[in-house]
C-alpha positions in Angstrom: 0.0 0.0 0.0 1.5 3.3 -1.0 0.7 7.0 -0.6 2.3 10.3 0.0 4.4 10.6 3.2 5.4 13.9 4.7 9.2 13.8 5.1 10.5 17.2 6.2 10.3 20.9 5.8 12.0 21.9 2.6 14.3 24.3 4.6 15.5 21.3 6.6 17.2 20.0 3.5 20.2 22.3 2.5 20.4 23.5 -1.1 22.8 21.1 -3.0 22.5 18.7 -0.1 20.5 15.7 1.1 18.8 14.0 3.9 18.3 10.2 4.3 15.0 8.4 5.0 15.7 5.0 6.5 13.2 2.3 5.8 13.3 -1.4 6.5 13.8 -2.3 2.9 16.2 0.5 1.8 17.6 4.0 2.5 16.2 6.8 0.3 18.3 9.9 -0.3 16.2 13.1 -0.5 18.1 15.8 -2.5 17.5 19.5 -2.9 18.8 21.3 -5.9 19.9 24.9 -6.1 16.6 25.9 -7.7 14.7 24.1 -4.8 13.6 21.1 -6.9 13.5 17.9 -4.8 14.5 14.4 -6.0 14.5 11.1 -4.2 16.6 8.1 -5.2 17.8 4.9 -3.6 20.8 6.0 -1.4 23.0 3.2 -2.7 25.2 3.8 -5.8 24.7 1.1 -8.5 28.4 0.6 -8.7 29.6 -0.4 -5.2 26.7 0.7 -3.0 28.2 4.0 -1.9 26.0 6.4 0.1 24.8 8.9 -2.5 23.5 11.3 0.1 27.1 11.9 1.1 28.1 12.8 -2.4 28.5 16.2 -4.1 25.3 17.5 -5.7 25.7 19.6 -8.9 23.1 20.5 -11.5 20.7 17.6 -11.4 23.3 14.9 -10.6 25.1 13.6 -7.6 28.7 12.2 -7.6 29.1 9.1 -5.5 31.6 9.7 -2.6 33.4 6.4 -3.2 34.3 6.4 -6.9 32.8 9.6 -8.3 30.2 7.9 -10.4 27.8 10.5 -11.6 24.1 9.5 -11.0 21.2 11.5 -12.4 18.7 12.5 -9.8 16.1 12.8 -12.5 16.1 9.1 -13.7 18.7 7.4 -11.4 21.0 6.4 -14.3 24.8 6.5 -14.2 26.4 8.9 -16.6 28.4 7.3 -19.5 30.8 5.6 -19.7 29.5 4.0 -16.5 26.4 1.8 -16.6 23.7 1.1 -14.1 20.9 2.8 -12.3 19.2 3.1 -9.0 15.5 3.4 -8.1 13.8 6.8 -8.2 10.8 8.0 -6.1 8.2 10.6 -6.8 8.4 13.8 -4.7 6.3 16.9 -4.3 6.5 20.1 -2.2 3.3 21.5 -0.6 3.1 24.4 1.9 6.9 24.2 2.5 7.0 20.5 3.2 8.5 17.7 1.2 6.4 14.6 0.5 7.5 11.3 -0.9 5.3 8.7 -2.7 5.9 5.2 -1.3 
C-alpha cells in the first residue's frame, strides 16, 4: 500500500544537499537542488553501494563519494561511460513540506 508521506520541511534540506529516509527495505536519499527542486533516489550507488546522500550534488546529478560515479537525480541512471541505475521515487513540495510517494 502506497501513498504520500510527509518527510521534512524543505528548509531542513540544504540546497545542494541531502537527507536520508531510513526504511526497513532501503535507505532513500532526498536531494534539494539549487533551484529548490526535490528528488529522491535509492541511497546506494549502483556501482559499489556508496552512500549517494554523502556525495556532491551539482546540476541535477550527484557524484558518489566512493568512486565519483555521476548519478542522475532525474532518472537514477549512471552517466556514461559508467552503466547502471538506482531506483527513483516521486516527490512533491506543498506548503513548504517535502512529500515522498511510497
